[in-house]
C-alpha positions, 0 to 999 in steps of 0.5 A: 883775826880768826883767833878772835872769831874762834874765841867768840864762837867758843864763848857762844858754845859755852853759853849754849851748853850752860843753858842746856845743862840748866834745864834738866836741873830745873826739871830735877828740882820740880821732880823732887818737889813733886816727890815730897808732895806725893809722900804718903800722909800718915794717919793718926791711927797709924801713928797711934798704933806705933806709939801703942806698940812702943808703950806696950813694949815698956817704952811709955816714958819714951813715948810721953817724952816724944809727945812732949818734944812735939809740944803735946800731951796727947796725939790729937794735940799734934798737927797732922802735918807732923805725923810723918816726922813723928812716926819716924822718930817713934819707930826709932824709940828702943832701937838703940844699937 
């Protein structure tokens, strides 16, 4: 009979442990969401400066291709929500190893 009680107690301990471990996971997910939402929003002027520098370095065709990739003929055609991604891609232009 004591084996049955011990198995039951072990099961209860495992359930309590699983519940305790799942709480930080939920908190971590919330922290990740907060971090993403706090990511600095890049302005059109910042993107324009990077694109202008790339174009001045002889990479005009690549800059145009990048805008075209985002479905735009000019920077103002691009949704500001996409500026972070656009500037990351723009910074990679001409940096092939």
